[in-house]
Steps between C-alpha positions, in 0.01 A plus 500: 500500500313285717295193374269490804123517392243675710157380591264475219187749486179312602159644375210510762148456408244740656155384578215771475139439605260611210218724623268431194192282529509187286238481219412153619308640771262688279313188396372396837425857593280547186334156580426621848363824379276330238364259762435779742327699234290204401421420864401864550297509184330168597416618848394852387255339251364223732163543648329317786404138482126460489274193566191420298233240585337302215274198495739343251828570338399399161743623229754661746858376531760630766785695345325552168152640526482877547303776650381756243312827486421636161754249354788642716669228705485598877621186661549127467354202672749377757317210673192300493374324823177372660329652788515295832133379436585409132205703392686768304836573329726780619695669213804696607609767254806706519403848383687794366552843654262632237218275621534610859269807482226291346486230769199639710181348640309617192729299261342197314695193394384213271668244274483584136442182282285421208135530614139583397367766756234755486424415144865569385786258402813628676859379569566345158850652505599264791462203285861545391652704789328311784270643770606788717349706798315827402446786733270801505575784742202672661380839385535628857790520738522208722715364791824305401441142521703183405259207558218484258208250410504475111195471300395209310340704219649816352339835566244616244681833457871460461573868446384820673214579254334831587142474608275458800393175697146478627323261729182316385277324742303199386301221665713241298793490262319295232723463171725793593867410551827653525587679185136523376464811283313819592304659203373854455280534188636168356864624549730295719620759758617312811558168670377325816795472737348265751266515804504506870440185710455666838119573466399226264264356754241765378625670198794508266715808442664503145800716419446646159764715325393751228784640292556861421333696339191288532515528879384870463161360388442328836321720754278434797185447277665232279339164497700177469339175394604131418561477131598126502363233271209563250168663552217328310163679504161424314358826416216618275751569225636147521791329679767759623854356583757744658862429577767765596789296348633135453756573777209604740333178408801287582643699816193697608482879498386815645351813329404843625332813365386838633165661441534799268350742738762398761811498265633836630514381870866492662729196439466229773787479744734201500327167667168651493248228563225436230218230499534242226158434335416156349415647149472829320108507548543483883779767469286737308207445735729601783531852356134562607499663836133455606345168606137442599461167693180308440347162570235299340319184632441203263288198586627276208841354406797737495744235366760661278477838699795598711735797606598684190206402292355793279221730583346649186243753387380447134791255448774752621717434805425746775633298798603179646382248757688502829340206686240222470359357819216291625250630751157431646187716441274473796227687318499241214617220710743399233878501441607782264834610344598863581734614228701814576631711224644848446381726215742778373261778413770698298455234236141632433502835332278740707482297812889510530499877444284551818173568329345360832609664813564180681551122431188428690295742287635336181415138604164598627416672161620207293315244716179695456554486122496128520872412543527141641790274553496174293725198433618433145745266340823665410653205325317186379822300466624568849169540679605835637221748608469867561277753655301699262319826607193501281210739479189263526178640347201522740725389795330504830569805723816454723688707742874514547631402854850499653665198635842524659584802294383341168188588296256204470393475125183302440566197286302351213498189298750519227436474129711418204722177534417457871118510415562253235703280734211520753242419247704197389537391856125528553439301184743233610327482832162433332664237270648341796156489662373269224471136633717357232568192714131416534442568122792269420370239722159513329647491158699207602199316621312565168795368302531208719135420458524537119816275507312243696199514263732478201680201638170313609412166355150624410635769295725265305211257439271789371778607258538145373126460441493845339768396262308191410189697433681733272636204308150354460366823374781533249416146368131582474560815301723299261231239445219759457719692239542170317133403511334832426737615224257383203192663656689819562610510151151469364357759748725769355345490138159498653553812688654664192184427288282621766694829506466536114131444539467775751699727269267437215192547707633829621550606134149398414368685795662815389367445142144448634508784726582724220209384305222424751584717807507406859142477596371211241392160584786356308746708704355379822514133382841549376599643840364177662687295272831675568416485862454121474814459283701693764367274765601198284842643459537556882386157561749348265763714654403385843498135376852566363614646827340209702675242278823701526484473879329164535573272195349198675160679463464343143490159676377553856266792428492846674680493824310591825509862575577614156354828371173496323 
């Protein structure tokens, strides 16, 4: 048996390459996939970058302010920068893919912030969220555009409201503004969108929008008028105040109406042009199709008369004055005022219905009946005048002539308030002709002479002497009263006794007359006795009167010139 050992058995390791992917690689692969998806999603939703120009960037912030349409976010403000001339601000907005179809040359942009515009308070929600850029796509297809000029004020209509826009031509805008309401029979049915500035050298074209279904009441015979402010009229029934609404008073307004006989006409087309009348009365007058031009010559003052003044018959308006001028009348060698006016014969029942075959025949017939043009006061407060066509009784015959296509209507002196004013003027003229200056000077001379006489030394001396004489008379009367008092006290009983004697004698005469009759010697003697007694009483009374007037007669005797 051998003790020799063999080599030991050695184990060999075999290395094998694994063909399985490690799970560690899944994380970056997933991250790459998510990043790629996010990049694709971002790029797929990203729209073009647009540039808006505003006067200021009030309330806008880069990276925060948004672009919205119907409260849907369509972009974010990316950058704010000034224009090279520093006059405007350029706002760059990164829009979304959803906004791209809306970015055309008809789209409107503005900054939404709290403001009072067109009578409405809007943008209150931005007090907490901040200002943002609003947009309104156009109703018609436009060309793609990425550079815009933003509006400083929002559009009046922020939604596509069904209706029609019409053009109103006026001589001036007046109180009408953007957002002013449009009324139809006192209902608010539309809004003023704005006006054109291209032809404002002569007229103003106002864009008026009427909502459906009220736009169906607008046809080519519709009349629009300015309904702004308050209409105050002094009529026979009193003071009349008319106002469409408080909003029309503050913002201005427009109203329209259609004559009943023209209500079935077809609806007017979009952007049809209408005239805008200054008030409803003028609009109603425009519905009359016939006009008769006329002219009247006045030799007096026509102050207060001008284009638009009324022409009346029996106090009712039948036309309006078109022009007031000055001219020279070679026949009268005087300056006269030709007043041109138009009469609407359709306002007069009968004449307007073609009772006369021609206008010339109608005017000639009325003038032969005494129709004359006169001037009358239309308003005492404002001094306005009007032309009144009156029928003057016993008017001198006149014929109607033509002048530049107008009928020459004979004129006459006006009555009424104008006549009173003329009489007052004539009276004032006569009063002014009175020489008040000369009369005043004469009165002043008289008063001066009286003043000089009153202040003269001779008058003062005379008054002093008169006062002294009055004092002497008072003293004499006092002395006489003291000296004659005893004699006067004795004279009164004597007169009383004589009166008693006469009374007794009268009684005796009555008794004797009843016994002896009236034709006796006794009666005759008694009558002589009574006569002598009466003469004695008269003498005594005369003596008493003389002593009463001249007490010194008891001492000095009868004064010279005393009664016998």
